[in-house]
C-alpha positions as CSV (number, residue, x, y, z in Angstrom):
1,Q,93.4,104.5,134.1
2,V,93.4,104.4,130.3
3,Q,96.6,101.7,129.3
4,L,97.2,100.8,125.8
5,V,99.3,97.4,124.8
6,E,100.6,97.1,121.1
7,S,101.5,94.1,119.9
8,G,101.9,92.0,116.4
9,G,105.0,93.9,115.0
10,G,107.8,91.9,113.8
11,L,110.1,91.3,110.7
12,V,108.4,91.0,107.4
13,Q,109.8,91.2,103.8
14,T,109.1,93.8,101.2
15,G,105.6,93.3,100.0
16,G,104.4,90.9,103.0
17,S,101.5,91.8,105.8
18,L,101.0,92.5,109.1
19,R,98.6,93.2,111.3
20,L,99.4,95.4,114.5
21,S,96.7,94.9,117.8
22,C,95.9,97.5,120.3
23,A,95.0,96.7,123.6
24,L,92.7,98.9,125.5
25,S,91.9,98.9,129.3
26,G,90.2,101.3,131.4
27,R,87.7,102.4,128.8
28,T,86.6,101.2,125.6
29,F,87.1,102.7,122.1
30,S,83.1,103.4,122.0
31,S,84.1,106.5,124.4
32,L,87.6,107.3,122.7
33,A,89.1,108.3,119.3
34,M,92.5,106.6,118.5
35,G,95.6,106.6,116.3
36,W,98.6,105.0,114.9
37,F,101.6,106.8,114.8
38,R,105.2,105.3,113.8
39,Q,108.7,106.9,114.6
40,A,111.8,105.5,112.8
41,P,115.2,106.3,114.6
42,G,116.2,109.8,114.4
43,T,113.0,111.1,113.2
44,E,109.5,112.7,114.8
45,R,107.2,110.6,115.7
46,Q,104.9,110.6,112.4
47,F,101.3,109.9,112.1
48,V,100.0,107.1,110.3
49,A,95.9,106.6,110.7
50,A,93.1,107.5,113.2
51,I,89.5,106.5,113.8
52,S,86.8,108.7,115.2
53,R,84.8,107.7,118.5
54,S,82.2,106.4,116.6
55,G,84.4,104.4,114.2
56,G,82.8,106.2,111.2
57,N,85.5,108.0,110.2
58,T,88.7,106.9,109.5
59,Y,91.8,109.0,108.2
60,Y,95.6,107.6,106.8
61,S,99.0,109.9,105.8
62,D,99.2,110.0,102.2
63,S,102.2,107.3,102.5
64,V,99.9,104.7,104.0
65,K,96.6,105.3,102.3
66,G,95.5,102.1,100.3
67,R,97.9,99.9,101.9
68,F,97.1,100.3,105.7
69,T,93.4,99.9,107.3
70,V,92.5,101.0,110.7
71,S,89.4,99.3,112.7
72,T,88.4,98.7,116.1
73,D,86.3,95.2,117.7
74,N,82.7,95.6,118.3
75,A,83.6,95.3,121.9
76,G,85.5,98.1,121.7
77,N,88.3,96.5,123.3
78,S,90.9,96.3,121.1
79,A,92.2,98.5,117.5
80,Y,94.0,97.2,114.6
81,L,96.2,98.5,111.9
82,Q,96.5,96.3,109.0
83,M,99.4,96.6,106.9
84,T,100.0,95.3,103.4
85,N,102.3,95.7,100.6
86,L,104.8,96.6,103.5
87,R,108.0,98.6,102.2
88,Y,111.5,99.2,103.5
89,E,110.2,102.8,104.9
90,D,107.4,101.3,106.8
91,T,110.3,100.3,109.4
92,A,109.6,101.9,112.6
93,V,108.3,101.5,116.2
94,Y,104.5,102.0,115.8
95,Y,102.7,103.2,118.7
96,C,99.0,103.6,119.3
97,A,97.6,106.4,120.9
98,A,93.7,107.1,122.3
99,A,91.8,110.7,123.1
100,P,89.2,111.4,125.0
101,R,86.0,113.1,123.8
102,R,87.2,116.5,122.4
103,S,85.4,118.8,119.3
104,D,88.2,119.8,118.1
105,W,90.0,116.6,117.5
106,F,89.2,116.4,114.1
107,S,91.4,119.4,113.7
108,Y,94.0,117.9,115.6
109,Y,94.1,113.8,115.0
110,R,97.6,114.3,112.8
111,R,99.2,115.5,115.7
112,T,100.6,114.1,118.6
113,V,99.1,116.6,121.1
114,A,95.5,115.4,120.6
115,Y,96.1,112.2,122.0
116,D,96.1,111.8,126.0
117,W,97.4,108.0,126.2
118,W,100.0,106.0,124.4
119,G,101.4,102.2,124.2
120,Q,105.1,101.5,124.5
121,G,105.2,100.6,120.8
122,T,106.0,97.5,118.5
123,Q,108.8,97.3,116.2
124,V,108.0,96.5,112.5
125,T,111.1,95.7,110.5
126,V,110.7,95.6,106.6
127,S,113.7,94.3,105.0
128,S,114.4,94.6,101.5
């Protein structure tokens, strides 16, 4: 059974940095594509970033492009979201998600339905 556990959230000032981690058990990221999403109170879960199964392709929302970096470790057990130059509007609960190999993932990676497994989320709060 695939399980995902996020960590690394916290309180940071505007312009600061955080690195979120997503620990995977039950599979390795070499066999999964993964994504990061976030959800602020009263809003829908929103795509942030994604990385393909091979790690060769990364994708970002326009709002975080150039500030956030998604990666996985060589062992394939952890994924990361490095966040820099954080803004107040980045405040949200951040979720990592994983998807098994699917040929259509590349068409749907921005959507929550593209992912089968989700972590419990970690809170990121950016103070102005």
